[in-house]
N, C-alpha and C positions, 0 to 999 in steps of 0.2 A: 592533587591537582588532579582537578575533574578531565575525562578526557569523550569528553563525546559526539557519537557517533548523527550525524543531524541531515544528511545528507546520502542519500546511492544515488546514482546515473543511471539512470530505462537504456537501453538501444530501442529504439524503436523506428519501422520504414515512417509511417501516415502518423504526422502531431495531434492533429485534432479525431484523429479514428482513440486514435488513444488518450489524451483530456475525454473524451467520449466513457470509454468502458472503465477511464482509471473516476472518474465522476461522478456518474448516472448510472452508472451497476456496480459498481463495487461495491458506491460513498464514498472513497477519497475525499478531504475538504479542497475544492483548489484553492491555493497560495496567492497562485499567481502564473501572468501569462500574458509574456512582458517580447514585445516581436519587436525589434525595428532593418535597417540596412543591413547591418551584420548578422543579426541570428532572431531563434525563435525560441524561448527560452517558458518552461511550465515546469513550477513546483506543485505535486498535490501531497498532501497530510493523510493518513489514513488515521479516523476521530481518538481521542487521545494518544495518540505519539510525539512519541518528541523529535523519531526519526522521519524525515522527507521522501519521495522519492521526485528527480527532478527527468523530465523528458524536455529531447528536443537538440541542439546541429550545433553543437556547439564544439570544437575539434575532437575534444576527446572521446565525447560518444559520440561522433563520424570515425575513431578511430579503433571501436565497437558492437560487432554485428550483431541484429536487431536477434531478439527470439530468446540470444544468448547465456543470459542472464535464469541462476536456475539455483528451487529451493529458496527466494526470499521468504524470508521464516513470517509470517503474521501469529500474534495471539487475543483468541478470544477467551469469555469468560465462558458460554460453553457453542460446543464446536455442533451437535445438532439443529439451532441458533441464527448460527451462523451463516452451514452448510445452503439452510432455508431462506432468511435473506438473500441469496445469492441467485440460488438455480429458478426463485421465482421471477429476478431480477435476466434469465437465460445464461443466466453465465453457465457451463460443463463444469460439473466439480464431481473429482471422481470417492467413493463413500466415503466413508472412515474409518476409518482401521484404530484401535484398539492397542499400542507395541506394549504397556504399561496399564499395569488396573490405576497403581495411584496417576498425580494429579498432575498431567504435561505429558501423558504415554499416548491424548487422542488426539489424531490429526484426520487429516480431508489437506487435499489438495486442487487445483487451474492452476491455467493458463493463460495468456493477453493476450489477443491475435493475434501478435508477433512472434509468441510460444513462451515468452519466462516464465518463468512453473515461481509458484506461489505455496506452500506449506501453511496451514492453521492448524494450532495448532492450541488442543482447553488448554489454557488453568484456568480454574473455579474460582483461587483466589483475587484474577483481576476485578470478577464482580462488586466483590467487597471491600480490596484494597488497592486501587489501579495505583497504577503508577504511576503516572500523573494526574492531580486533585481534578476533579472539576473543575474548580475558583483559580486553578492556575493555566487552564484549556486558551484563557485571551491568546490570539495571536499578533505576532506584529502586523501581520495581512490586511486580518481581519478588521485590527483597530480602525485603519484607513481606510473600508468604506462601510463603514460605522453602523 
């Protein structure tokens, strides 16, 4: 039986500000933004990922301190290009560090407006062999929006 990690709850202070950061600056896809009298929940997914982040005001999220998530990890095929993309969108990033010359040993990081931190790891094989093939990336929300 497969057990897949598909959602990580991310504690933030301002949902709309965080949507703007993750969608417009980091480049995550907005899957849905659901508001009603009980809740406001937003799901965003990095391109090519099977795992999304959910920001909102669900009871479990209200128990978490905004900015308390540390070291969430993204993987890219080219760390220098990814860092340039983020810095060109106004995101402050750490310098690229090579911990190991082998593939997978190169990293940089950034934080969201609340202080949740992200590590970005370079694995060059992701450029040729993405974890989710391009033809399998149609998400339920994207099908509905049309």
